[in-house]
VMD Tcl script that builds the backbone (N, CA, C; Angstrom):
set m [mol new atoms 366]
animate dup $m
set s [atomselect $m all]
$s set {name element resname resid chain x y z} {
  {N N MET 1 A 8.728 -10.566 11.776}
  {CA C MET 1 A 7.570 -9.245 11.610}
  {C C MET 1 A 8.388 -8.655 10.492}
  {N N HIS 2 A 7.854 -8.169 9.464}
  {CA C HIS 2 A 8.290 -7.472 8.320}
  {C C HIS 2 A 7.387 -6.264 8.256}
  {N N ARG 3 A 8.222 -5.041 8.226}
  {CA C ARG 3 A 7.468 -3.973 8.166}
  {C C ARG 3 A 7.852 -3.297 6.701}
  {N N PHE 4 A 7.150 -2.268 6.507}
  {CA C PHE 4 A 7.057 -1.218 4.916}
  {C C PHE 4 A 6.453 -0.094 5.832}
  {N N ALA 5 A 7.282 1.275 5.361}
  {CA C ALA 5 A 6.239 2.435 5.517}
  {C C ALA 5 A 6.332 3.154 4.330}
  {N N LEU 6 A 5.388 4.055 4.495}
  {CA C LEU 6 A 4.420 4.663 3.275}
  {C C LEU 6 A 4.352 6.219 3.524}
  {N N ILE 7 A 5.101 6.964 2.919}
  {CA C ILE 7 A 4.990 8.314 3.250}
  {C C ILE 7 A 3.915 9.010 2.434}
  {N N ILE 8 A 4.075 8.666 0.940}
  {CA C ILE 8 A 3.021 9.628 0.126}
  {C C ILE 8 A 3.433 9.000 -1.492}
  {N N LEU 9 A 1.989 9.475 -1.919}
  {CA C LEU 9 A 1.837 8.339 -3.026}
  {C C LEU 9 A 1.248 9.513 -3.813}
  {N N PHE 10 A 1.716 9.725 -4.920}
  {CA C PHE 10 A 1.341 11.016 -5.881}
  {C C PHE 10 A 1.464 10.315 -7.501}
  {N N ALA 11 A 0.680 11.092 -8.332}
  {CA C ALA 11 A 0.969 10.830 -9.668}
  {C C ALA 11 A 1.489 12.036 -10.539}
  {N N SER 12 A 2.190 11.743 -11.126}
  {CA C SER 12 A 2.939 13.244 -12.152}
  {C C SER 12 A 2.013 13.492 -13.006}
  {N N ILE 13 A 1.805 14.465 -13.487}
  {CA C ILE 13 A 0.814 14.797 -14.776}
  {C C ILE 13 A 1.712 16.055 -15.183}
  {N N MET 14 A 1.279 16.980 -15.186}
  {CA C MET 14 A 2.148 18.068 -15.462}
  {C C MET 14 A 2.844 18.666 -14.290}
  {N N ALA 15 A 2.052 18.996 -13.216}
  {CA C ALA 15 A 2.636 19.414 -11.803}
  {C C ALA 15 A 2.167 18.025 -10.979}
  {N N PRO 16 A 2.863 17.603 -10.047}
  {CA C PRO 16 A 2.334 16.385 -8.925}
  {C C PRO 16 A 1.171 16.789 -8.324}
  {N N THR 17 A 0.305 15.875 -8.315}
  {CA C THR 17 A -0.833 15.609 -7.643}
  {C C THR 17 A -0.934 14.726 -6.775}
  {N N SER 18 A -0.833 15.234 -5.484}
  {CA C SER 18 A -0.555 14.157 -4.186}
  {C C SER 18 A -2.299 13.297 -4.107}
  {N N LEU 19 A -2.045 12.080 -4.183}
  {CA C LEU 19 A -3.071 11.165 -4.111}
  {C C LEU 19 A -3.497 10.782 -2.546}
  {N N PHE 20 A -2.315 10.854 -1.605}
  {CA C PHE 20 A -2.233 10.661 -0.178}
  {C C PHE 20 A -1.013 11.193 0.486}
  {N N ASN 21 A -1.471 11.763 1.527}
  {CA C ASN 21 A -0.115 12.192 2.428}
  {C C ASN 21 A -0.267 11.685 3.846}
  {N N PHE 22 A 0.642 11.040 4.332}
  {CA C PHE 22 A 0.326 10.587 5.768}
  {C C PHE 22 A 0.778 11.742 6.684}
  {N N THR 23 A 0.412 12.302 7.775}
  {CA C THR 23 A 0.733 13.146 9.073}
  {C C THR 23 A 0.365 12.488 10.012}
  {N N SER 24 A 0.729 13.185 10.913}
  {CA C SER 24 A 0.596 12.471 12.421}
  {C C SER 24 A -0.543 12.544 13.191}
  {N N SER 25 A -1.421 13.369 12.037}
  {CA C SER 25 A -3.186 13.517 12.517}
  {C C SER 25 A -4.015 12.849 11.420}
  {N N THR 26 A -3.316 11.954 10.487}
  {CA C THR 26 A -3.922 11.388 9.436}
  {C C THR 26 A -4.996 10.223 10.276}
  {N N ASP 27 A -6.052 10.087 9.762}
  {CA C ASP 27 A -7.322 8.782 10.168}
  {C C ASP 27 A -6.938 7.744 9.173}
  {N N ILE 28 A -6.910 7.029 9.595}
  {CA C ILE 28 A -6.068 5.652 8.833}
  {C C ILE 28 A -7.371 4.841 9.024}
  {N N LYS 29 A -8.846 5.388 9.555}
  {CA C LYS 29 A -9.631 4.217 9.609}
  {C C LYS 29 A -10.169 3.677 8.032}
  {N N THR 30 A -9.851 4.722 7.284}
  {CA C THR 30 A -10.422 4.338 5.968}
  {C C THR 30 A -9.267 3.230 4.841}
  {N N TRP 31 A -8.086 2.901 5.675}
  {CA C TRP 31 A -7.120 1.926 5.168}
  {C C TRP 31 A -7.541 0.712 6.238}
  {N N TYR 32 A -7.421 -0.331 4.944}
  {CA C TYR 32 A -7.938 -2.006 5.882}
  {C C TYR 32 A -7.088 -2.958 5.430}
  {N N ILE 33 A -6.733 -3.969 6.360}
  {CA C ILE 33 A -6.301 -4.859 5.857}
  {C C ILE 33 A -6.906 -6.251 5.092}
  {N N VAL 34 A -6.482 -6.523 4.481}
  {CA C VAL 34 A -7.082 -8.000 3.760}
  {C C VAL 34 A -6.035 -9.068 3.586}
  {N N ASP 35 A -6.124 -10.153 4.337}
  {CA C ASP 35 A -5.201 -11.110 4.249}
  {C C ASP 35 A -5.512 -12.284 3.855}
  {N N ASP 36 A -5.227 -13.629 3.812}
  {CA C ASP 36 A -5.031 -14.789 2.951}
  {C C ASP 36 A -6.572 -15.516 3.761}
  {N N VAL 37 A -6.274 -15.123 4.863}
  {CA C VAL 37 A -7.663 -15.908 5.913}
  {C C VAL 37 A -8.931 -15.760 4.920}
  {N N VAL 38 A -9.055 -14.837 4.408}
  {CA C VAL 38 A -10.563 -15.455 3.453}
  {C C VAL 38 A -10.418 -16.078 2.636}
  {N N MET 39 A -9.096 -16.935 2.539}
  {CA C MET 39 A -9.235 -18.284 1.952}
  {C C MET 39 A -8.994 -19.298 2.465}
  {N N GLY 40 A -8.698 -19.682 4.064}
  {CA C GLY 40 A -8.119 -19.834 4.889}
  {C C GLY 40 A -6.754 -20.108 5.072}
  {N N GLY 41 A -6.088 -19.403 4.405}
  {CA C GLY 41 A -4.674 -18.994 4.981}
  {C C GLY 41 A -4.327 -18.401 6.548}
  {N N ARG 42 A -2.942 -18.225 6.771}
  {CA C ARG 42 A -2.556 -17.901 8.150}
  {C C ARG 42 A -1.768 -16.709 8.280}
  {N N SER 43 A -1.876 -15.857 7.196}
  {CA C SER 43 A -1.181 -14.500 7.205}
  {C C SER 43 A -1.726 -13.831 8.240}
  {N N SER 44 A -1.050 -12.521 8.615}
  {CA C SER 44 A -1.635 -11.369 9.150}
  {C C SER 44 A -0.771 -10.026 9.216}
  {N N GLY 45 A -1.804 -9.219 8.977}
  {CA C GLY 45 A -0.955 -7.690 9.045}
  {C C GLY 45 A -1.912 -6.673 9.613}
  {N N THR 46 A -0.815 -5.588 9.819}
  {CA C THR 46 A -1.757 -4.589 10.870}
  {C C THR 46 A -1.323 -3.344 9.999}
  {N N PHE 47 A -2.013 -2.076 9.950}
  {CA C PHE 47 A -1.635 -0.822 9.612}
  {C C PHE 47 A -2.073 -0.052 10.573}
  {N N THR 48 A -0.758 1.150 10.826}
  {CA C THR 48 A -0.660 1.712 12.057}
  {C C THR 48 A 0.226 3.315 11.557}
  {N N LEU 49 A -0.158 4.193 12.123}
  {CA C LEU 49 A 1.046 5.351 12.137}
  {C C LEU 49 A 1.869 5.464 13.349}
  {N N ASN 50 A 3.248 5.729 12.782}
  {CA C ASN 50 A 4.206 5.273 13.671}
  {C C ASN 50 A 4.047 7.071 14.290}
  {N N GLU 51 A 5.341 7.356 15.046}
  {CA C GLU 51 A 5.402 8.499 15.991}
  {C C GLU 51 A 5.704 9.604 15.063}
  {N N ASP 52 A 6.306 9.523 13.765}
  {CA C ASP 52 A 6.657 10.340 12.831}
  {C C ASP 52 A 5.410 10.545 11.978}
  {N N GLY 53 A 4.373 9.940 11.989}
  {CA C GLY 53 A 3.038 10.028 11.394}
  {C C GLY 53 A 3.112 9.526 9.955}
  {N N HIS 54 A 4.041 8.268 9.658}
  {CA C HIS 54 A 4.159 7.795 8.795}
  {C C HIS 54 A 3.046 6.126 8.691}
  {N N GLY 55 A 2.574 5.883 7.312}
  {CA C GLY 55 A 1.884 4.622 7.730}
  {C C GLY 55 A 2.705 3.836 7.518}
  {N N VAL 56 A 2.671 2.712 8.558}
  {CA C VAL 56 A 3.221 1.446 8.556}
  {C C VAL 56 A 2.236 0.264 8.500}
  {N N PHE 57 A 2.967 -0.543 7.438}
  {CA C PHE 57 A 2.016 -1.689 7.278}
  {C C PHE 57 A 3.297 -2.838 7.704}
  {N N ALA 58 A 2.611 -3.783 8.930}
  {CA C ALA 58 A 3.411 -4.866 9.253}
  {C C ALA 58 A 2.674 -5.997 9.232}
  {N N GLY 59 A 3.577 -7.255 9.370}
  {CA C GLY 59 A 3.019 -8.285 9.567}
  {C C GLY 59 A 3.599 -9.540 9.004}
  {N N ASN 60 A 3.062 -10.868 9.255}
  {CA C ASN 60 A 3.634 -12.032 8.642}
  {C C ASN 60 A 3.345 -12.742 7.633}
  {N N VAL 61 A 3.774 -13.367 6.614}
  {CA C VAL 61 A 3.016 -13.889 5.699}
  {C C VAL 61 A 3.505 -15.544 5.772}
  {N N SER 62 A 2.304 -16.274 5.573}
  {CA C SER 62 A 2.152 -17.573 5.992}
  {C C SER 62 A 2.080 -18.441 4.945}
  {N N LEU 63 A 2.475 -19.338 4.550}
  {CA C LEU 63 A 2.573 -20.504 3.550}
  {C C LEU 63 A 1.524 -21.643 3.446}
  {N N GLU 64 A 1.047 -21.687 5.041}
  {CA C GLU 64 A 0.214 -22.807 5.500}
  {C C GLU 64 A -0.840 -22.485 4.807}
  {N N ASN 65 A -1.743 -23.719 4.733}
  {CA C ASN 65 A -3.138 -23.880 4.268}
  {C C ASN 65 A -3.294 -22.827 2.427}
  {N N ASN 66 A -2.044 -23.121 1.749}
  {CA C ASN 66 A -2.175 -22.636 0.680}
  {C C ASN 66 A -2.357 -20.817 0.745}
  {N N GLY 67 A -1.936 -20.454 1.954}
  {CA C GLY 67 A -1.891 -18.982 2.062}
  {C C GLY 67 A -0.616 -18.473 1.466}
  {N N GLY 68 A -0.430 -16.974 1.603}
  {CA C GLY 68 A 0.866 -16.371 1.180}
  {C C GLY 68 A 0.653 -14.759 0.761}
  {N N PHE 69 A -0.347 -14.321 1.457}
  {CA C PHE 69 A -0.474 -12.738 0.880}
  {C C PHE 69 A -1.230 -11.879 2.510}
  {N N SER 70 A -0.420 -10.831 2.583}
  {CA C SER 70 A -1.331 -9.868 3.242}
  {C C SER 70 A -1.423 -8.230 2.793}
  {N N SER 71 A -2.207 -7.523 2.482}
  {CA C SER 71 A -2.449 -6.661 1.925}
  {C C SER 71 A -2.827 -5.407 3.058}
  {N N VAL 72 A -2.469 -4.178 2.483}
  {CA C VAL 72 A -3.297 -3.131 2.914}
  {C C VAL 72 A -3.937 -2.378 2.007}
  {N N ARG 73 A -5.110 -1.921 2.326}
  {CA C ARG 73 A -5.592 -1.376 0.888}
  {C C ARG 73 A -6.492 -0.081 1.187}
  {N N HIS 74 A -6.870 0.734 0.216}
  {CA C HIS 74 A -7.326 2.233 0.604}
  {C C HIS 74 A -8.125 2.480 -0.427}
  {N N LYS 75 A -9.368 3.003 -0.914}
  {CA C LYS 75 A -10.064 3.441 -1.758}
  {C C LYS 75 A -10.164 5.134 -2.003}
  {N N LEU 76 A -9.473 5.805 -2.817}
  {CA C LEU 76 A -9.351 6.891 -2.992}
  {C C LEU 76 A -10.460 7.409 -3.371}
  {N N ASP 77 A -10.895 8.625 -3.158}
  {CA C ASP 77 A -11.849 9.294 -4.143}
  {C C ASP 77 A -11.591 9.779 -5.625}
  {N N ASN 78 A -12.591 9.558 -6.305}
  {CA C ASN 78 A -12.145 9.930 -7.556}
  {C C ASN 78 A -11.401 11.084 -7.899}
  {N N THR 79 A -10.357 10.760 -8.608}
  {CA C THR 79 A -8.971 11.742 -8.636}
  {C C THR 79 A -8.970 11.526 -10.209}
  {N N PRO 80 A -8.883 13.034 -11.135}
  {CA C PRO 80 A -8.856 12.592 -12.265}
  {C C PRO 80 A -7.447 12.951 -12.518}
  {N N ILE 81 A -6.522 11.880 -12.789}
  {CA C ILE 81 A -5.339 11.712 -13.454}
  {C C ILE 81 A -4.904 11.715 -14.903}
  {N N ASN 82 A -5.715 12.082 -15.903}
  {CA C ASN 82 A -5.661 12.064 -17.313}
  {C C ASN 82 A -4.266 12.459 -17.590}
  {N N GLY 83 A -3.544 11.690 -18.543}
  {CA C GLY 83 A -2.337 11.921 -18.834}
  {C C GLY 83 A -1.237 11.862 -17.975}
  {N N ALA 84 A -1.487 10.873 -16.793}
  {CA C ALA 84 A -0.556 10.770 -15.730}
  {C C ALA 84 A 0.362 9.538 -16.352}
  {N N THR 85 A 1.429 9.852 -16.167}
  {CA C THR 85 A 2.685 8.887 -17.028}
  {C C THR 85 A 3.528 7.882 -15.698}
  {N N THR 86 A 3.258 8.594 -14.461}
  {CA C THR 86 A 4.103 8.061 -13.584}
  {C C THR 86 A 3.582 7.936 -12.180}
  {N N VAL 87 A 3.856 6.814 -11.079}
  {CA C VAL 87 A 3.305 7.128 -9.924}
  {C C VAL 87 A 4.759 7.057 -9.064}
  {N N VAL 88 A 4.634 7.789 -8.001}
  {CA C VAL 88 A 5.649 7.817 -7.266}
  {C C VAL 88 A 5.630 7.220 -5.624}
  {N N LEU 89 A 6.063 6.322 -5.262}
  {CA C LEU 89 A 5.746 6.185 -3.646}
  {C C LEU 89 A 7.101 6.440 -3.182}
  {N N LYS 90 A 6.791 6.766 -1.972}
  {CA C LYS 90 A 7.939 7.277 -0.816}
  {C C LYS 90 A 8.061 6.552 -0.046}
  {N N VAL 91 A 9.109 5.386 -0.125}
  {CA C VAL 91 A 8.731 4.175 1.098}
  {C C VAL 91 A 10.281 3.881 1.884}
  {N N LYS 92 A 9.912 3.363 3.022}
  {CA C LYS 92 A 10.998 2.596 3.366}
  {C C LYS 92 A 10.582 1.589 3.742}
  {N N GLY 93 A 11.829 0.380 3.783}
  {CA C GLY 93 A 11.314 -0.776 4.074}
  {C C GLY 93 A 12.370 -1.703 4.743}
  {N N ASP 94 A 11.891 -3.264 4.602}
  {CA C ASP 94 A 13.009 -4.371 5.170}
  {C C ASP 94 A 13.611 -4.797 3.777}
  {N N GLY 95 A 13.799 -4.471 2.928}
  {CA C GLY 95 A 14.586 -5.068 1.602}
  {C C GLY 95 A 14.120 -6.033 0.969}
  {N N ARG 96 A 12.535 -6.096 1.348}
  {CA C ARG 96 A 11.828 -7.330 0.720}
  {C C ARG 96 A 11.097 -6.654 -0.834}
  {N N LYS 97 A 10.749 -7.183 -1.497}
  {CA C LYS 97 A 9.486 -7.085 -2.971}
  {C C LYS 97 A 8.243 -6.664 -2.172}
  {N N TYR 98 A 8.013 -5.633 -2.986}
  {CA C TYR 98 A 6.039 -5.476 -2.632}
  {C C TYR 98 A 5.667 -5.150 -3.629}
  {N N GLN 99 A 4.095 -5.407 -3.665}
  {CA C GLN 99 A 3.421 -4.699 -4.863}
  {C C GLN 99 A 2.781 -3.647 -4.787}
  {N N LEU 100 A 2.655 -2.883 -5.596}
  {CA C LEU 100 A 1.392 -1.819 -5.903}
  {C C LEU 100 A 0.718 -1.954 -7.001}
  {N N ARG 101 A -0.874 -2.245 -6.492}
  {CA C ARG 101 A -1.848 -2.420 -7.376}
  {C C ARG 101 A -2.787 -1.330 -7.271}
  {N N ILE 102 A -3.032 -0.952 -8.435}
  {CA C ILE 102 A -4.204 0.269 -8.950}
  {C C ILE 102 A -5.119 -0.312 -9.711}
  {N N LYS 103 A -6.451 0.070 -9.503}
  {CA C LYS 103 A -7.440 -0.172 -10.628}
  {C C LYS 103 A -7.825 0.906 -11.042}
  {N N ALA 104 A -8.457 1.100 -12.135}
  {CA C ALA 104 A -9.006 2.163 -13.373}
  {C C ALA 104 A -10.351 2.282 -12.287}
  {N N ASN 105 A -10.866 1.483 -11.984}
  {CA C ASN 105 A -12.299 1.818 -11.497}
  {C C ASN 105 A -12.473 0.557 -10.376}
  {N N ALA 106 A -13.089 0.856 -9.387}
  {CA C ALA 106 A -13.006 -0.030 -7.974}
  {C C ALA 106 A -13.693 -1.266 -8.693}
  {N N ARG 107 A -14.586 -1.378 -9.303}
  {CA C ARG 107 A -15.506 -2.304 -9.867}
  {C C ARG 107 A -14.488 -3.481 -10.741}
  {N N ASP 108 A -13.603 -2.820 -11.137}
  {CA C ASP 108 A -12.725 -3.703 -12.235}
  {C C ASP 108 A -12.137 -4.928 -11.401}
  {N N TYR 109 A -11.873 -6.107 -12.374}
  {CA C TYR 109 A -11.490 -7.291 -11.579}
  {C C TYR 109 A -10.124 -7.350 -11.343}
  {N N TYR 110 A -9.707 -6.601 -12.523}
  {CA C TYR 110 A -8.315 -6.945 -12.702}
  {C C TYR 110 A -7.723 -5.435 -12.526}
  {N N SER 111 A -6.067 -5.379 -11.930}
  {CA C SER 111 A -5.465 -4.331 -11.245}
  {C C SER 111 A -4.247 -4.434 -12.408}
  {N N TYR 112 A -3.759 -2.659 -12.006}
  {CA C TYR 112 A -2.363 -2.802 -12.909}
  {C C TYR 112 A -1.204 -2.895 -11.715}
  {N N ILE 113 A -0.400 -3.620 -11.923}
  {CA C ILE 113 A 0.567 -4.078 -11.118}
  {C C ILE 113 A 1.718 -3.756 -11.605}
  {N N ALA 114 A 2.599 -3.358 -10.337}
  {CA C ALA 114 A 4.053 -3.006 -10.308}
  {C C ALA 114 A 4.894 -3.287 -8.814}
  {N N THR 115 A 5.844 -4.351 -9.190}
  {CA C THR 115 A 6.561 -4.760 -8.072}
  {C C THR 115 A 7.686 -3.921 -7.987}
  {N N PHE 116 A 7.776 -3.525 -6.739}
  {CA C PHE 116 A 9.381 -2.739 -6.032}
  {C C PHE 116 A 9.756 -3.051 -5.280}
  {N N ALA 117 A 11.098 -3.072 -5.051}
  {CA C ALA 117 A 12.128 -3.444 -4.097}
  {C C ALA 117 A 12.442 -2.415 -2.715}
  {N N THR 118 A 12.312 -2.564 -1.688}
  {CA C THR 118 A 12.810 -1.827 -0.688}
  {C C THR 118 A 13.592 -2.074 0.217}
  {N N ASN 119 A 14.478 -0.630 0.565}
  {CA C ASN 119 A 15.433 -0.854 1.813}
  {C C ASN 119 A 15.300 0.122 2.876}
  {N N THR 120 A 16.242 0.208 3.724}
  {CA C THR 120 A 15.928 0.922 4.970}
  {C C THR 120 A 16.169 2.352 4.900}
  {N N GLU 121 A 16.137 2.763 3.757}
  {CA C GLU 121 A 16.460 4.080 3.298}
  {C C GLU 121 A 15.258 4.756 2.716}
  {N N TRP 122 A 14.862 5.984 2.829}
  {CA C TRP 122 A 13.336 6.658 1.890}
  {C C TRP 122 A 14.147 6.664 0.894}
}
mol reanalyze $m
mol bondsrecalc $m
mol representation Tube
mol addrep $m
């Protein structure tokens, strides 16, 4: 099972604006998993809070039945980030690469995509 933990996501404008910060009391019901099973694949993912209050995305990716993805998603409230030049993720992972996908508008078909590597340190 592969693990990936996310602590905080914020965009840097003039002063950092926190978009999401996990704590031990965070309600994660608004975060949801989308796996390749929507297209016949066999991957599976979960999203939980650990004892330290960090969001933990874990699962298995299967290439069977033309599968190959598992994702955790969240719709943020409309947050003005005009002038933002940087997105910062504080993550701890399993050494694999992951993708961050952001849409300018929830109805947009395309996302802005950045791939990042993880390791076992924050």
